[in-house]
C-alpha positions as CSV (number, residue, x, y, z in Angstrom):
1,X,5.8,8.4,-4.1
2,X,5.4,11.9,-5.1
3,X,8.4,14.1,-3.7
4,X,7.4,16.1,-0.5
5,X,3.9,14.1,-0.5
6,X,4.7,12.4,3.0
7,X,6.1,15.3,4.8
8,X,3.7,16.2,7.9
9,X,3.5,19.2,10.0
10,X,3.9,17.6,13.6
11,X,3.4,21.3,15.1
12,X,-0.1,21.3,13.8
13,X,-1.9,21.7,16.9
14,X,-5.4,19.9,16.0
15,X,-5.2,16.0,15.7
16,X,-6.5,14.6,12.0
17,X,-9.0,12.1,11.7
18,X,-9.5,10.1,8.5
19,X,-12.8,8.8,7.1
20,X,-12.3,6.3,4.4
21,X,-15.6,5.8,2.4
22,X,-17.0,3.7,-0.5
23,X,-20.7,2.9,-1.6
24,X,-21.5,0.2,0.6
25,X,-22.8,-3.3,0.4
26,X,-25.9,-5.4,1.7
27,X,-25.4,-7.2,5.0
28,X,-26.2,-10.6,3.6
29,X,-26.4,-12.2,-0.3
30,X,-30.3,-12.4,0.3
31,X,-33.1,-10.9,-1.5
32,X,-34.5,-8.9,1.8
33,X,-31.0,-7.6,2.5
34,X,-30.6,-6.5,-1.2
35,X,-34.1,-4.9,-0.9
36,X,-33.1,-2.7,2.0
37,X,-29.8,-1.7,0.3
38,X,-31.6,-0.9,-2.9
39,X,-34.1,1.1,-1.3
40,X,-31.6,3.3,0.6
41,X,-29.4,3.4,-2.4
42,X,-31.7,4.4,-5.1
43,X,-34.0,6.6,-2.8
44,X,-31.1,9.0,-2.6
45,X,-31.7,12.2,-4.8
46,X,-28.1,12.3,-5.9
47,X,-28.4,8.8,-7.7
48,X,-31.7,8.9,-9.1
49,X,-33.2,12.6,-9.4
50,X,-36.6,11.5,-11.0
51,X,-39.5,13.2,-9.0
52,X,-40.2,11.5,-5.8
53,X,-44.0,10.9,-6.2
54,X,-43.2,8.8,-9.4
55,X,-40.0,7.0,-8.2
56,X,-40.2,6.1,-4.8
57,X,-43.6,3.9,-5.4
58,X,-41.8,2.5,-8.1
59,X,-38.4,1.9,-6.2
60,X,-40.3,0.4,-3.3
61,X,-43.2,-1.8,-5.0
62,X,-41.3,-2.9,-8.2
63,X,-37.5,-2.4,-8.7
64,X,-36.2,-3.2,-5.1
65,X,-38.1,-6.5,-4.9
66,X,-37.2,-7.5,-8.6
67,X,-33.6,-6.4,-8.5
68,X,-33.3,-7.6,-5.1
69,X,-33.7,-11.2,-6.0
70,X,-31.4,-10.6,-9.1
71,X,-28.6,-8.9,-7.3
72,X,-28.8,-11.4,-4.7
73,X,-28.2,-14.3,-6.9
74,X,-25.1,-12.4,-8.1
75,X,-23.9,-11.8,-4.6
76,X,-24.0,-15.2,-3.8
77,X,-21.5,-16.0,-6.5
78,X,-18.7,-13.5,-4.9
79,X,-19.6,-13.9,-1.4
80,X,-16.7,-14.7,0.9
81,X,-16.1,-16.1,4.3
82,X,-15.5,-12.5,5.3
83,X,-18.7,-11.2,4.0
84,X,-19.0,-9.2,0.6
85,X,-15.9,-8.7,-1.3
86,X,-16.0,-4.7,-1.1
87,X,-16.3,-4.7,2.9
88,X,-13.5,-7.5,3.3
89,X,-11.4,-5.7,0.8
90,X,-11.8,-2.3,2.5
91,X,-11.1,-3.5,5.9
92,X,-7.9,-4.7,4.6
93,X,-7.2,-1.3,3.0
94,X,-7.9,0.6,5.9
95,X,-5.7,-1.7,8.1
96,X,-2.8,-1.4,5.6
97,X,-3.3,2.3,5.4
98,X,-3.2,2.7,9.2
99,X,0.1,0.7,9.1
100,X,1.5,2.7,6.1
101,X,0.9,5.9,8.0
102,X,2.1,4.8,11.4
103,X,5.6,3.6,9.6
104,X,6.0,6.9,8.3
105,X,5.6,8.5,11.5
106,X,2.5,10.5,10.6
107,X,0.1,10.8,13.4
108,X,-3.6,10.8,13.1
109,X,-6.1,10.6,15.8
110,X,-7.8,7.7,14.2
111,X,-8.7,6.3,10.7
112,X,-12.3,4.9,10.4
113,X,-14.1,3.1,7.3
114,X,-17.7,4.4,6.6
115,X,-20.1,3.4,3.9
116,X,-22.4,5.8,2.3
117,X,-25.2,3.2,2.3
118,X,-25.1,-0.2,4.9
119,X,-22.5,-0.7,7.7
120,X,-20.4,0.5,9.1
121,X,-22.3,3.6,8.5
122,X,-20.6,7.0,7.8
123,X,-22.4,8.1,11.0
124,X,-20.8,5.6,13.2
125,X,-17.3,6.2,11.6
126,X,-17.5,9.9,12.2
127,X,-18.5,9.5,15.8
128,X,-15.3,7.1,16.4
129,X,-13.5,9.7,14.9
130,X,-14.9,12.3,17.4
131,X,-14.5,9.9,20.2
132,X,-10.6,9.5,19.4
133,X,-10.2,13.4,19.7
134,X,-10.0,14.4,16.0
135,X,-10.4,18.0,15.5
136,X,-9.7,18.0,11.9
137,X,-11.3,15.6,9.5
138,X,-10.1,14.4,6.1
139,X,-12.9,12.9,4.0
140,X,-11.6,10.4,1.6
141,X,-14.0,8.6,-0.5
142,X,-12.4,6.2,-2.5
143,X,-14.1,7.2,-5.8
144,X,-11.0,8.3,-8.3
145,X,-13.4,10.1,-10.4
146,X,-15.7,12.6,-9.0
147,X,-19.5,12.2,-9.8
148,X,-22.2,13.9,-7.6
149,X,-23.9,10.2,-7.5
150,X,-20.9,9.3,-5.4
151,X,-18.6,11.5,-4.1
152,X,-21.1,14.4,-4.1
153,X,-23.6,12.0,-2.0
154,X,-20.9,11.1,0.5
155,X,-20.4,14.7,1.3
156,X,-24.0,15.2,1.8
157,X,-24.0,12.2,4.3
158,X,-21.1,13.6,6.2
159,X,-22.8,17.2,6.3
160,X,-25.8,15.3,7.5
161,X,-24.0,14.0,10.4
162,X,-22.1,17.3,11.2
163,X,-25.0,19.5,11.2
164,X,-26.1,17.7,14.6
165,X,-22.5,18.6,16.2
166,X,-22.3,21.5,18.6
167,X,-18.6,21.9,17.0
168,X,-17.9,21.1,13.7
169,X,-14.2,20.3,13.0
170,X,-12.1,21.8,10.2
171,X,-12.9,19.9,7.0
172,X,-10.6,18.4,4.1
173,X,-12.8,17.0,1.5
174,X,-10.8,14.9,-1.5
175,X,-13.3,15.1,-4.2
176,X,-11.2,13.1,-6.8
177,X,-7.7,12.1,-7.7
178,X,-8.5,10.8,-11.3
179,X,-5.0,12.2,-12.7
180,X,-2.9,11.6,-9.7
181,X,0.6,10.6,-10.7
182,X,0.7,7.9,-8.0
183,X,-2.8,6.5,-8.7
184,X,-2.0,6.7,-12.5
185,X,1.5,4.6,-11.6
186,X,-0.4,2.1,-9.8
187,X,-2.9,1.5,-12.4
188,X,-0.1,1.1,-14.9
189,X,1.9,-1.2,-12.7
190,X,-1.0,-3.6,-12.2
191,X,-1.5,-3.7,-16.1
192,X,2.4,-4.5,-16.4
193,X,2.2,-7.2,-13.8
194,X,-0.9,-8.9,-15.2
195,X,1.1,-8.8,-18.8
196,X,4.3,-10.4,-17.1
197,X,2.4,-13.2,-16.0
198,X,-0.3,-13.9,-18.8
199,X,0.9,-12.1,-21.8
200,X,-0.7,-9.1,-23.7
201,X,-4.1,-9.2,-25.3
202,X,-4.9,-7.3,-28.5
203,X,-6.8,-4.6,-26.6
204,X,-6.8,-3.2,-23.2
205,X,-10.4,-2.0,-22.3
206,X,-11.0,0.6,-19.6
207,X,-14.4,-0.1,-18.3
208,X,-15.9,2.6,-16.0
209,X,-19.4,2.5,-14.1
210,X,-21.9,4.2,-16.3
211,X,-23.8,7.5,-15.4
212,X,-27.1,8.6,-17.4
213,X,-26.0,11.0,-20.1
214,X,-28.2,13.9,-18.9
215,X,-26.2,14.0,-15.6
216,X,-23.0,14.9,-17.6
217,X,-24.9,17.4,-19.8
218,X,-25.7,19.1,-16.2
219,X,-22.4,19.7,-15.5
220,X,-21.1,16.3,-13.7
221,X,-17.3,16.0,-14.6
222,X,-17.2,12.2,-14.4
223,X,-17.0,11.2,-18.0
224,X,-14.2,13.7,-18.6
225,X,-12.4,12.4,-15.7
226,X,-13.0,8.7,-16.5
227,X,-11.3,9.5,-20.0
228,X,-8.6,11.4,-18.6
229,X,-7.5,8.4,-16.4
230,X,-7.5,6.2,-19.3
231,X,-5.7,8.3,-21.7
232,X,-3.0,8.7,-18.7
233,X,-2.8,5.2,-18.0
234,X,-2.5,4.3,-21.8
235,X,0.3,6.9,-22.1
236,X,2.2,5.5,-19.0
237,X,2.2,2.1,-20.7
238,X,3.0,3.3,-24.1
239,X,0.0,2.3,-26.0
240,X,-0.9,3.2,-29.3
241,X,-4.5,4.8,-30.0
242,X,-5.7,1.2,-31.5
243,X,-4.5,-0.7,-28.6
244,X,-7.1,0.8,-26.0
245,X,-10.5,1.7,-25.4
246,X,-12.9,3.1,-22.9
247,X,-16.5,1.7,-22.0
248,X,-19.2,2.0,-19.5
249,X,-21.0,-0.5,-17.7
250,X,-23.8,-1.1,-15.1
251,X,-26.6,0.6,-16.9
252,X,-30.2,0.1,-15.9
253,X,-33.3,1.8,-17.0
254,X,-34.4,3.0,-20.5
255,X,-32.7,6.4,-20.8
256,X,-29.3,7.0,-22.5
257,X,-26.2,6.4,-20.5
258,X,-22.7,7.1,-21.3
259,X,-21.4,5.3,-24.4
260,X,-19.8,3.2,-25.6
261,X,-21.3,0.3,-23.6
262,X,-19.2,-2.3,-22.3
263,X,-21.5,-5.2,-23.0
264,X,-22.3,-4.5,-26.3
265,X,-18.6,-3.4,-27.3
266,X,-17.4,-7.0,-26.0
267,X,-19.9,-8.9,-28.0
268,X,-19.0,-6.9,-31.2
269,X,-15.1,-7.3,-30.7
270,X,-14.9,-11.0,-31.9
271,X,-16.5,-9.8,-35.3
272,X,-14.2,-7.1,-35.6
273,X,-11.2,-9.6,-35.2
274,X,-10.5,-8.6,-31.6
275,X,-10.5,-12.1,-29.9
276,X,-8.1,-11.4,-27.0
277,X,-8.8,-8.8,-24.4
278,X,-7.7,-7.3,-20.9
279,X,-10.3,-5.2,-19.0
280,X,-9.3,-3.0,-16.4
281,X,-12.0,-1.1,-14.3
282,X,-10.2,1.9,-12.8
283,X,-13.3,3.6,-11.3
284,X,-13.1,0.9,-8.6
285,X,-11.0,1.1,-5.8
286,X,-12.0,-2.0,-4.6
287,X,-13.4,-5.5,-6.2
288,X,-17.1,-5.8,-5.8
289,X,-20.2,-7.4,-7.6
290,X,-19.9,-5.0,-10.6
291,X,-16.2,-6.1,-11.3
292,X,-16.2,-9.8,-10.3
293,X,-19.6,-11.0,-11.2
294,X,-20.9,-8.4,-14.0
295,X,-17.2,-8.1,-15.9
296,X,-15.1,-11.0,-14.8
297,X,-18.1,-13.4,-15.1
298,X,-21.1,-12.3,-17.3
299,X,-19.5,-10.1,-19.5
300,X,-16.6,-12.8,-19.9
301,X,-19.1,-15.3,-20.8
302,X,-20.8,-12.9,-23.4
303,X,-17.7,-12.3,-25.1
304,X,-16.6,-15.8,-25.4
305,X,-19.8,-16.8,-26.5
306,X,-19.5,-14.0,-29.5
307,X,-16.2,-15.7,-30.8
308,X,-13.5,-14.7,-27.9
309,X,-10.7,-16.8,-27.3
310,X,-9.0,-14.9,-24.4
311,X,-10.7,-12.6,-21.5
312,X,-8.7,-11.8,-18.6
313,X,-9.9,-9.1,-15.9
314,X,-7.1,-7.2,-14.3
315,X,-8.3,-6.7,-10.6
316,X,-9.0,-3.7,-8.8
317,X,-5.9,-1.9,-7.0
318,X,-7.5,-3.4,-3.7
319,X,-4.8,-3.5,-0.9
320,X,-1.8,-3.6,-3.3
321,X,1.1,-2.3,-1.7
322,X,1.5,0.8,-4.5
323,X,-2.3,1.6,-3.9
324,X,-1.8,1.8,0.0
325,X,1.4,3.9,-0.7
326,X,-0.5,6.1,-3.0
327,X,-3.4,6.8,-0.5
328,X,-0.9,7.4,2.2
329,X,0.5,10.3,0.2
330,X,-2.9,11.4,-0.5
331,X,-3.6,11.6,3.3
332,X,-0.4,13.5,3.9
333,X,-0.9,15.8,1.1
334,X,-4.5,16.8,1.7
335,X,-4.8,16.7,5.3
336,X,-1.5,18.0,6.5
């Protein structure tokens, strides 16, 4: 915990409401549910900035139907009795965060979960905060690194709702926390715990969600923040430069995305003598399709097929106590 981060000003007149947000999830692991989800997600101008007259017919007529079937198969592999992994984990995160704030004596009017796409929606969460009497709002997207396509889009969605309110509350926006000491400590702690249980591999791979290269060229700080997160975590673990590496996953389309690519790197590793790999995805605050299916299953298989001997995915921070403790610090610090 950061010294002083948990201090709260009880004499602050206006009660705080906290919106915890993430990307979202389909309602079911079916092609039809995935089509609806992808249409909402990929129609966002922050996510895909191609001209609408070209992009929307392609999205609705080709991409959503094809990717919907493919993604539904992946979701079926990771779906849980409580729904999608992301939603189930985020519900646990919110409950744990409520309990932590209450235990510290930090008074909030309410703390609600709202997804950028899908349900529960940001609009429904904000309305619940208003009904609870929140006069100040802390918007906490659980994206450690800022990108216009994630954090920026979340702020857009919040603004779209608040523009319909007669009284707009005081707003506090958490844009990123990529280098926060508590976040870095939680990441490093998760790696140490994994090493204590499973031993240490030859290489620790930090895999972040990809982004088109031109988005970064236009001024998005995402790549810089990803690399800083990895560097700080490697420093905390006292790793030499040749023991860790940053890569980017989940690209689609033909244009250049941030490199090096995770899948190509893993397939090349065995030929370079790296046959034991640990992989961490610090851009994901909760495990989801991209970590559980793409990394822990699909990429693991490709690595082993290429001659790899040992592949361990280190889970996201999820509702780990160190992560929840850090998030409570963040609420107290940014919303106080």
